[in-house]
VOBA-867815 format. One record per residue (C-alpha): chain; y, x, z; residue number from 1. Coordinates in nm, 4 decimals, m for minus. Each point is the difference from the previous one (the first is absolute). Layout:
<drenros>
[A [Y X Z] NUM]
...
</drenros>
This chain:
<drenros>
[A [5.1988 m10.1021 m20.9636] 1]
[A [0.3158 m0.1189 m0.1256] 2]
[A [0.0362 m0.2632 0.2634] 3]
[A [m0.0952 0.2294 0.2622] 4]
[A [0.2805 0.2293 m0.1101] 5]
[A [0.2432 m0.2995 0.0076] 6]
[A [m0.0684 m0.0985 0.3655] 7]
[A [0.0484 0.3634 0.1395] 8]
[A [0.3389 0.0684 0.1748] 9]
[A [m0.0099 0.3762 m0.1023] 10]
[A [m0.1903 0.1201 m0.3174] 11]
[A [m0.0509 0.3758 m0.0522] 12]
[A [m0.1554 0.2027 m0.2702] 13]
[A [m0.0907 0.3760 0.0513] 14]
[A [0.0321 0.2495 m0.2574] 15]
[A [m0.2748 m0.0643 m0.2710] 16]
[A [m0.0508 m0.3491 0.1480] 17]
[A [0.3466 m0.0719 m0.1467] 18]
[A [m0.1207 0.0465 m0.3655] 19]
[A [m0.3125 m0.1776 0.0651] 20]
[A [0.1962 m0.2989 0.1269] 21]
[A [0.2199 m0.0178 m0.3102] 22]
[A [m0.2945 0.0221 m0.2211] 23]
[A [m0.1585 m0.2930 0.1957] 24]
[A [0.3178 m0.1999 m0.0432] 25]
[A [m0.0077 0.0824 m0.3633] 26]
[A [m0.3440 m0.1268 m0.0574] 27]
[A [0.1026 m0.3226 0.1707] 28]
[A [0.3031 m0.0313 m0.2443] 29]
[A [0.2435 0.0757 0.2718] 30]
[A [0.3261 0.1768 m0.1068] 31]
[A [0.1967 0.1452 0.3176] 32]
[A [0.3123 0.0009 m0.2210] 33]
[A [m0.0025 m0.3805 0.0105] 34]
[A [0.1798 m0.1409 0.2963] 35]
[A [m0.2679 m0.2732 0.0249] 36]
[A [m0.2453 0.2786 0.1090] 37]
[A [0.2186 0.1742 0.2543] 38]
[A [m0.2426 m0.0638 0.2798] 39]
[A [m0.2324 0.2391 m0.1458] 40]
[A [0.2221 0.2964 0.0374] 41]
[A [m0.1273 0.2129 0.2833] 42]
[A [0.2451 0.0191 0.3071] 43]
[A [m0.0773 0.3541 0.0584] 44]
[A [m0.1515 0.2706 m0.2267] 45]
[A [m0.1189 0.3170 0.1870] 46]
[A [m0.2046 0.3155 m0.0409] 47]
[A [0.0473 0.3499 m0.0906] 48]
[A [0.0150 m0.1218 m0.3532] 49]
[A [m0.2695 0.2330 m0.1503] 50]
[A [m0.2026 m0.2667 m0.1570] 51]
[A [0.2638 m0.2286 m0.1382] 52]
[A [0.2094 0.0567 m0.3359] 53]
[A [0.3524 0.0569 0.0606] 54]
[A [0.1086 m0.2713 m0.2379] 55]
[A [m0.2061 m0.2505 0.2121] 56]
[A [0.1878 0.0970 0.3139] 57]
[A [0.3326 m0.0250 m0.1799] 58]
[A [m0.1186 m0.3331 m0.1333] 59]
[A [m0.0514 m0.1757 0.3243] 60]
[A [0.2969 0.1700 0.1652] 61]
[A [0.2281 m0.1642 m0.2675] 62]
[A [m0.1325 m0.3282 0.0660] 63]
[A [0.0087 m0.0076 0.3683] 64]
[A [m0.2486 0.2049 0.1822] 65]
[A [0.0901 0.2367 0.2728] 66]
[A [m0.1514 0.3520 m0.0848] 67]
[A [m0.0872 0.2232 0.2879] 68]
[A [m0.1436 0.3218 m0.0895] 69]
[A [m0.2324 0.1279 0.2838] 70]
[A [m0.0774 0.3709 m0.1064] 71]
[A [m0.1631 0.1043 0.3450] 72]
[A [m0.3507 0.1437 m0.1122] 73]
[A [m0.1259 m0.0184 0.3644] 74]
[A [m0.0495 m0.3794 m0.0343] 75]
[A [m0.1541 m0.2100 m0.2688] 76]
[A [0.2123 m0.2375 m0.1918] 77]
[A [m0.1657 m0.2895 0.1652] 78]
[A [0.1174 0.1114 0.3364] 79]
[A [0.3314 0.0694 m0.1082] 80]
[A [0.0252 m0.3373 m0.1494] 81]
[A [m0.0894 m0.1645 0.3213] 82]
[A [0.2812 0.2063 0.1920] 83]
[A [0.2482 m0.1412 m0.2825] 84]
[A [m0.1336 m0.3396 0.0576] 85]
[A [0.0597 m0.0028 0.3575] 86]
[A [0.3729 0.1563 m0.0636] 87]
[A [0.0557 m0.2599 m0.2567] 88]
[A [m0.1070 m0.2877 0.2379] 89]
[A [0.2204 0.1224 0.2843] 90]
[A [0.3038 0.0365 m0.2450] 91]
[A [m0.0478 m0.3433 m0.1311] 92]
[A [m0.0757 m0.1443 0.3377] 93]
[A [m0.3603 m0.1185 m0.1225] 94]
[A [m0.2693 m0.0840 0.2560] 95]
[A [m0.2987 0.1533 m0.1554] 96]
[A [m0.3243 m0.2035 0.0549] 97]
[A [m0.2693 0.1896 m0.1997] 98]
[A [0.0024 0.2493 m0.2832] 99]
[A [m0.2492 m0.0265 m0.2778] 100]
[A [m0.0823 0.2983 m0.2133] 101]
[A [m0.1419 m0.0306 m0.3303] 102]
[A [m0.2286 0.3045 m0.0333] 103]
[A [m0.3101 0.0383 m0.1786] 104]
[A [m0.2977 0.1578 0.1767] 105]
[A [m0.1612 0.1907 m0.2849] 106]
[A [0.0918 0.3185 m0.1776] 107]
[A [0.1149 0.3260 0.1815] 108]
[A [m0.1736 0.0317 0.3382] 109]
[A [0.2816 0.1837 0.1565] 110]
[A [0.2419 m0.2712 m0.0752] 111]
[A [m0.2219 m0.2562 0.1511] 112]
[A [m0.0167 0.1957 0.3289] 113]
[A [0.3655 0.0653 m0.0219] 114]
[A [0.0485 m0.3822 0.0049] 115]
[A [m0.2234 m0.0460 0.3008] 116]
[A [0.1722 0.2723 0.1815] 117]
[A [0.3390 m0.2058 m0.0644] 118]
[A [m0.1512 m0.2996 0.1576] 119]
[A [m0.0826 0.2136 0.3030] 120]
[A [0.3463 0.0958 0.0549] 121]
[A [0.1708 m0.3090 m0.1294] 122]
[A [0.1208 m0.0695 0.3658] 123]
[A [0.2308 0.2928 m0.0281] 124]
[A [0.1096 m0.1135 m0.3369] 125]
[A [0.0779 m0.3536 0.0361] 126]
[A [m0.0382 m0.0736 0.3740] 127]
[A [m0.2258 m0.3001 0.1089] 128]
[A [m0.0510 m0.1454 m0.3608] 129]
[A [m0.3524 m0.0330 m0.1283] 130]
[A [m0.0562 0.1767 m0.3458] 131]
[A [m0.2624 m0.1590 m0.2201] 132]
[A [m0.1545 0.1838 m0.3194] 133]
[A [m0.0827 m0.2234 m0.2945] 134]
[A [m0.2223 0.1098 m0.2768] 135]
[A [m0.1638 m0.1901 m0.2734] 136]
[A [m0.3343 m0.0175 0.1913] 137]
[A [0.1115 0.0363 0.3768] 138]
[A [0.2169 m0.0181 0.2914] 139]
[A [0.0382 0.2778 0.2454] 140]
[A [0.2098 0.0384 0.3268] 141]
[A [m0.0054 0.1582 0.3246] 142]
[A [m0.1241 m0.1577 0.3200] 143]
[A [0.1889 0.1053 0.3204] 144]
[A [m0.1920 0.0278 0.3361] 145]
[A [m0.0799 m0.3550 0.1264] 146]
[A [m0.1703 m0.2936 m0.1189] 147]
[A [0.0154 m0.1343 m0.3618] 148]
[A [m0.1244 m0.3183 m0.1680] 149]
[A [m0.0388 m0.0186 m0.3745] 150]
[A [m0.0855 m0.3282 m0.1698] 151]
[A [m0.1770 0.0506 m0.3213] 152]
[A [0.0116 m0.2305 m0.2886] 153]
[A [m0.3393 m0.1794 m0.0423] 154]
[A [m0.0758 0.1333 m0.3590] 155]
[A [0.0249 0.3672 0.1384] 156]
[A [m0.2539 m0.0878 0.2661] 157]
[A [m0.2357 m0.1699 m0.2350] 158]
[A [0.0148 0.2735 m0.2388] 159]
[A [m0.0660 0.2591 0.2433] 160]
[A [0.3185 0.1742 m0.0972] 161]
[A [0.0417 0.3449 0.1664] 162]
[A [0.2201 0.1343 0.2670] 163]
[A [0.0215 0.3139 0.2216] 164]
[A [0.1544 0.1455 0.3106] 165]
[A [0.1003 0.3599 m0.0450] 166]
[A [0.1105 0.2267 0.2879] 167]
[A [0.2434 0.2519 m0.1826] 168]
[A [0.1119 0.2892 0.1703] 169]
[A [m0.1408 m0.0534 0.3543] 170]
[A [m0.3087 m0.1513 0.1513] 171]
[A [0.0004 m0.3634 0.1192] 172]
[A [m0.1496 0.0123 0.3202] 173]
[A [m0.0842 m0.3367 0.0638] 174]
[A [m0.0135 m0.2928 m0.2706] 175]
[A [m0.1728 m0.3283 0.0128] 176]
[A [m0.0137 m0.2720 m0.2702] 177]
[A [m0.1467 m0.3298 m0.0754] 178]
[A [m0.0461 m0.1969 m0.3174] 179]
[A [m0.1205 0.2898 m0.2026] 180]
[A [m0.3488 0.0583 m0.1428] 181]
[A [m0.0245 0.3356 0.1971] 182]
[A [0.2271 m0.0419 0.3020] 183]
[A [0.0959 0.2753 0.2550] 184]
[A [m0.0618 m0.0112 0.3528] 185]
[A [0.2261 0.2264 0.2088] 186]
[A [m0.0534 0.2607 m0.2565] 187]
[A [0.1430 0.3301 m0.0594] 188]
[A [0.1062 0.0608 m0.3745] 189]
[A [0.0994 0.3152 m0.1545] 190]
[A [m0.0386 0.2088 m0.3271] 191]
[A [m0.3161 0.2207 0.0396] 192]
[A [m0.1500 m0.2691 0.1990] 193]
[A [0.0028 m0.3923 m0.0462] 194]
[A [0.2473 m0.1773 m0.2313] 195]
[A [m0.0233 m0.3816 m0.1221] 196]
[A [m0.0117 m0.0074 m0.3765] 197]
[A [m0.1593 m0.2403 m0.2305] 198]
[A [0.0020 m0.2548 0.2746] 199]
[A [0.0182 m0.3817 m0.0789] 200]
[A [0.0109 m0.3350 0.1887] 201]
[A [m0.2819 m0.1619 0.2106] 202]
[A [0.0226 m0.3406 m0.1857] 203]
[A [0.0197 m0.1778 0.3489] 204]
[A [0.3750 0.0016 0.0242] 205]
[A [0.3338 0.0788 m0.1959] 206]
[A [0.1365 0.1582 0.2912] 207]
[A [m0.0088 0.3819 0.0699] 208]
[A [0.1156 0.1589 0.3169] 209]
[A [0.0554 0.3579 0.0689] 210]
[A [0.0761 0.1427 0.3420] 211]
[A [0.0982 0.3749 m0.0260] 212]
[A [0.1459 0.2581 0.2295] 213]
[A [0.1297 0.1843 m0.2716] 214]
[A [0.1900 m0.0379 m0.3302] 215]
[A [m0.2547 m0.0690 m0.2836] 216]
[A [0.0156 m0.1016 m0.3633] 217]
[A [m0.1209 m0.3369 m0.1093] 218]
[A [m0.0848 m0.0455 m0.3736] 219]
[A [m0.1407 m0.2734 m0.1771] 220]
[A [m0.1071 m0.0964 m0.3514] 221]
[A [0.1606 m0.3251 m0.1566] 222]
[A [m0.1520 0.0217 m0.3610] 223]
[A [m0.2193 m0.3109 0.0445] 224]
[A [0.3231 m0.1776 0.1263] 225]
[A [0.2300 0.1295 m0.2893] 226]
[A [m0.2661 m0.0647 m0.2799] 227]
[A [m0.1187 m0.3443 0.0664] 228]
[A [0.2578 m0.1891 0.2046] 229]
[A [0.3231 m0.1367 m0.1589] 230]
[A [0.0933 m0.2710 0.2525] 231]
[A [m0.1425 0.1356 0.3149] 232]
[A [0.2659 0.0791 0.2806] 233]
[A [0.0462 0.3238 0.1844] 234]
[A [0.2113 m0.1005 0.2946] 235]
[A [0.0911 0.1759 0.3299] 236]
[A [m0.0579 m0.1371 0.3508] 237]
[A [0.0926 0.1129 0.3400] 238]
[A [m0.1503 0.0048 0.3334] 239]
[A [0.2595 m0.0490 0.2876] 240]
[A [m0.2122 0.2186 0.2262] 241]
[A [0.0294 0.3086 m0.2431] 242]
[A [0.2548 0.1642 m0.2192] 243]
[A [m0.0221 m0.0291 m0.3229] 244]
[A [0.0706 0.0614 m0.3776] 245]
[A [m0.0518 m0.1724 m0.3265] 246]
[A [m0.2202 0.1476 m0.2477] 247]
[A [0.1732 m0.1476 m0.2829] 248]
[A [0.2769 m0.2249 0.0185] 249]
[A [0.3603 m0.0878 m0.0340] 250]
[A [0.2817 m0.1447 0.2321] 251]
[A [0.3307 m0.1120 m0.1139] 252]
[A [0.2515 0.0630 0.2682] 253]
[A [m0.1102 0.1827 0.3261] 254]
[A [m0.2853 0.1608 m0.1395] 255]
[A [0.0446 0.2167 m0.3023] 256]
[A [m0.2526 0.1386 m0.2650] 257]
[A [0.0434 0.3590 m0.1392] 258]
[A [m0.1814 0.0870 m0.3103] 259]
[A [m0.0295 0.3712 m0.0705] 260]
[A [m0.1379 0.0709 m0.3368] 261]
[A [m0.1243 0.3290 m0.0176] 262]
[A [m0.2577 m0.0792 m0.2684] 263]
[A [m0.0061 m0.3417 m0.1470] 264]
[A [m0.3692 m0.1213 m0.0332] 265]
[A [0.0099 m0.1876 m0.3173] 266]
[A [m0.3155 m0.1740 0.0487] 267]
[A [0.1308 m0.1474 0.3412] 268]
[A [0.1836 m0.3391 m0.0476] 269]
[A [0.1714 m0.1472 0.3075] 270]
[A [0.1893 m0.3516 0.0273] 271]
[A [0.1644 m0.0221 0.3161] 272]
[A [0.1390 m0.3439 0.1300] 273]
[A [0.1947 m0.0403 0.3310] 274]
[A [0.0479 m0.3131 0.1955] 275]
[A [0.2534 m0.0734 0.2721] 276]
[A [m0.1287 0.0221 0.3736] 277]
[A [m0.1313 0.2234 0.2376] 278]
[A [m0.3413 0.1678 0.0111] 279]
[A [m0.1917 m0.2024 0.2248] 280]
[A [m0.3732 0.0163 0.1431] 281]
[A [m0.0467 m0.1558 0.3115] 282]
[A [0.3610 m0.0332 0.0644] 283]
[A [0.0447 0.3778 m0.0034] 284]
[A [0.3252 0.1967 m0.1227] 285]
[A [0.0753 0.3461 m0.0714] 286]
[A [0.1826 0.2475 0.2173] 287]
[A [0.1957 0.2424 m0.2016] 288]
[A [m0.0369 0.2522 0.2624] 289]
[A [m0.3848 m0.0402 0.0044] 290]
[A [m0.2138 0.2822 m0.1475] 291]
[A [m0.2087 m0.1193 m0.3009] 292]
[A [m0.3607 m0.0330 0.0680] 293]
[A [m0.1592 m0.2947 m0.1925] 294]
[A [0.0003 m0.0738 m0.3778] 295]
[A [m0.1252 m0.3161 m0.1193] 296]
[A [m0.1556 m0.1088 m0.3459] 297]
[A [m0.0873 m0.3508 m0.0342] 298]
[A [m0.1583 m0.1561 m0.3205] 299]
[A [0.0016 m0.3402 0.0953] 300]
[A [0.2064 m0.3215 m0.0593] 301]
[A [0.0946 m0.0393 0.3564] 302]
[A [0.3503 0.1395 0.0136] 303]
[A [0.0512 0.1558 0.3381] 304]
[A [0.2997 0.2010 m0.1536] 305]
[A [0.3364 m0.0532 m0.1851] 306]
[A [m0.1108 0.2601 m0.2423] 307]
[A [m0.2376 m0.0373 m0.2999] 308]
[A [m0.0982 0.2481 m0.2235] 309]
[A [m0.1903 m0.0983 m0.3435] 310]
[A [m0.2071 0.2775 m0.1537] 311]
[A [m0.0668 m0.0673 m0.3518] 312]
[A [m0.1254 0.2386 m0.2903] 313]
</drenros>
C-alpha cells in the first residue's frame, strides 16, 4: 500500500478515510511530523467532514494537506472527491491517467450502490479517465460500449475465482463474451431478468472478451491472487486496435496515478514499481483522446508493459 501511494501523482483522502489513513501509517511506524515521511501526507483532503474528527483535519492541514470542504449533500463524498481531483489536476497541469479508489465492498448496502453510481457518472466528473475501485478482495470498474479484452492472472483462472457483469440502472440490450464459464451471446441483461453473477473463467484461456452496447459493471475477485502470490505480477497491456486503460499500474511522467483513499483496506498490500518506457503490445501506443475500453490484468513474467504491480500479504 505504501509503495502504491508513493507512486501516485495525486493523493487524496476523503472524510473518514483521512483518519483511517493516519491510523494505517501509525501502525506501520510512520510519523507524518517527520520530514522523512512527507510523501505520505495527502495532497487533498475532501468531504463534508462529518466523520473525521476536527483535530485530524487540523493536523493534516498544518503539515501540508489542502483541505477542501464539500458540504453539498446532493452528492456523495466520493463523487465530490473526483470533482476535486479533476480541478486539482487541471490547476497543477497534471495529465490524469487512471484513478484508483480504495473502497471496501462490504458494509452498508447504500454506500456500495452509491459508489457504483459514481462509477457510472465518472465521465461527467473527471472526463475520459478510467476509475477503478480496489477492495481487499476485488476489483471493479465500468466498461463503456464497445469491445474489451481482460487478461486474467493464471492463478485466478486455475482457482475458479469469481467474476460478474452487472447492468446497473438500465438494460444492456446486447452483450457477448468469451473466456467465461457461462458466456453471453448477444444477450440482454437487466435487473428483474438475467444478470451475470458468480461467473468464473473457462480454464481454456486467460483472456476474457466483452462486447457490449451499453455501459456495464465488471467486477472480479482477487482473493487467490492476494492470498497466495507474492511475486506474481499484475501488468497492463495494450492492443493498438482498441483504446485501453490499466487495471493497476503507475507511470512516471506522461501518465499519472491518482489514489483516492475513501476507505483504507488494511488487508490489501500493494507494492508498485515503475520502469521507464512506453506501454507496448504489438507496437501499440495510447491516444490520450481515445475512450477507455480495454483493461488488462496479466499474471505472467512476460513483461509486455512498463508497469509492474506486486501484490503481497
